[in-house]
Every structure is written in structure tokens, then in C-alpha cells.
N, C-alpha and C positions, 0 to 999 in steps of 0.2 A: 388455047389452053386445053390440055388433054384431061377429060374427066376421070379416066382410068388411073392416070398418074396421080391426080389429086386424091382419089380414093385410097390409093396405096400409101401416100404420104400420111393421110389421116390415120390409117390403121397403124402405121409405124409410130405415130405420135401417141396414140392410145396405148399401144403395147409398151412403149417407153415409159409413159406415165404410170401404167400398171406395175411395171417392173420396179420403178422407183418407189411407188407406194408400198409394194410388197416388201422391199428392202427396208423401208422406214418402219413398217409394222414389225418386222422380224427384229430389228435393233431395239425397238421399244419394248418388245417382250423379253429379249435377252438381257437388256441392260440391268434391270433389277437383280437378276440372278448373278450377273457378273459383279455387281456392287456388293451383294450379300456375301460373296466369296472373297471380297477384298480385304484390305487391312482393317482390323478392328481397333478402336481407340484404346489407348492404354488405360488400365484400371488397377486398383490396389487389391482386388480380390473378387471372387465369385463363388457361387455354388453351381456346379455343373451336373446336370442330369445325364447319365450314360445308360442307355438301354442295354441289358444283358440277356441274351437268349441262351441260358444254360441248358435248356431243353427246347427242341423244336418239334412241333407236331406236323405230321405229314400223312399222306395216304388217304384212305376213305374211313368214314366212321363205321365201325363194325357193329355187330349185334349187341355188344356190350355197351354201346353208346359212346365209345371213345375211339380216337384215331391212334395210329402208331406214334411213338415219340422217340427221338434220338437225343441222347445227352451230348453236349458240346463242351470242350474246354475253351476258356476265354482268357486272353491276355489283354489287360487294360493298361494302356500306355498314356502317361501324363508327360507331355513333352514341353519343357520350358522353351518358348520361342524367343525369349528376350536375350539379346546378345551381351547385355551388361549386368543384369541384376538377377539374383536368385529369387525363387518363389518358395513358399512353404506349404506343404500339404498338411492341412490342419485336421481333417477327418475324412473318412471314406465309409460311411454307413452303407451296408449292402442289404437291400430289401427284396422280399420274395414277391410273387405274382399278386398276392393279396395285400401287399403294402406293409407286411410285418417285418420288423427289423430282424435280420439273421445275425449280423455282427458288424462291428466297426473294424474294418481292416487296417486302420491306421490309429492305434491307441495313443501314440505320441507323435507330435508333429515331425515331419521329414522335410529337410531342406533339399531342393533340387537346384543345382548350380545353373548358370547361364548355358543354354543349349543342352542341358542334361535331361535325363529321362528317369521317371519313377514308374515302376511296374507293379501291378497287382495281378494275381492269377487265380482263376476259378478252375478247380480240377475237373476233369472229365467225369469222375465218379460222384461228384457232388450233384445231388438232385433236389436240394432244398429250395433253390431259386425259382425254377420253372421258366416258362416261356415269357413271363412278364417281369422278370427280375430286373433290378437296376441298382446302380451306385448313384449317390448324391455326393460328389467329391467337392469338398470345400477347400479352397486355397486362398492364400493371401501373400502380400508383398509389402516391404517397407516403403517403397516408392511406386508410383504408377508404372506398370510394365505391360508389354505385349501379352495378351492372354495366351495361356498354353493351349496346345492342340491336345484334345483328349479323345482317344478312340479305343474301341474294343474289337480285337481280332478274335472272331469265333472260328473254331476249327474242329474237325473230326476226320481223322485219316485212318483208314483200315483197308484191308484187301477188298478190291472190287469197287469201292467208291470213296470219294473224298468230298468234304464240304468245307468251304472257308468263305467268310464274308466279314465286313467291317461295319460297325455302327459308330456314329459320331456323337460326342457329347454336345449338349446345348445348355448355355448359361440360363439359369432360372432365377437367380437373384445376385445382387451385389451387396457388399457390406454396408 
């Protein structure tokens, strides 16, 4: 029996075991994320918190004690993901950074057909919301449905630079 050969075999067994362990740990860490992005159970309604960055601060804090700020336009998209049933947008209160109500952007309920989309828009010139603005979009349905996808596309396009990013809504309550 060759001791060098046994040593080599032991190393391969250790490396093989380590690789399997690393793979198992990776799957264990990624599985909850994959499940979190999976199919959500049907529901008859929710209130969804949507972060809105109508202004983003950047740069350095100057002698005035503030940083530069850039206004953003924001397209909020409520996408009915249910193939068979409509949903109804009941309210869309818009709050500023301090949590004060600016307006309800949906004064009367709006029906969104299956696979349809309802949009709200925050204009570039609006500066009342600030960097911590948000919508609390309340929706309901007559029967349990697949929850809508609610996202906010923030953008600023001008000569020399462009900025665009998305924030996703998160359910904070059900009826």
C-alpha cells in the first residue's frame, strides 16, 4: 500500500466533502430568497407601502449643512397579475418625508382588469414629497386573487447624465 496515494485520496475526499458542504450552505442561504420571490398566496386585498424618492440627496454636505438634491419624476405602476379577476384600487394616499398626507391620488375607486395596469405619476417639478415620500396603496377584490405587482420607476433624464431606478411595494396589511 502506497502512503502517498492514500494521502492523495484523503485530500480528494476532504475537498469533495468541502465542496458538497459549500454547495449545501449556498443552497440553504439562497432558498429563502428564492421562496420569498415565489408565488404569493391569493388574497382579497392589501395595503401596499411603496417608497417614493421624489428628491434624492447626493454629494457632500456643504457649509450650509445640506447636500445637493435632485428632483425625480416617478411612475407608480399597479399591475394586476391575476389572469381571471379584476382588482379595485380603493385609495392611494401620498405622504411626504415627515409622514404628512399630501393628497389621495385616487379619490374614487378604479377597476383594473385582469392583466391590466393602473398608473400614478409624480411630476419632476413636485418637491413636496422629499426623499422619504411614500404611497400607501389600498386595493381589494371580490374573490381571492394573485396580489398585484406594485413598483415605482424613478427617473431623471437630462443632458450629461441620467438616473433611473425602481422601488418595489411591500404589503403592510390585509383587510
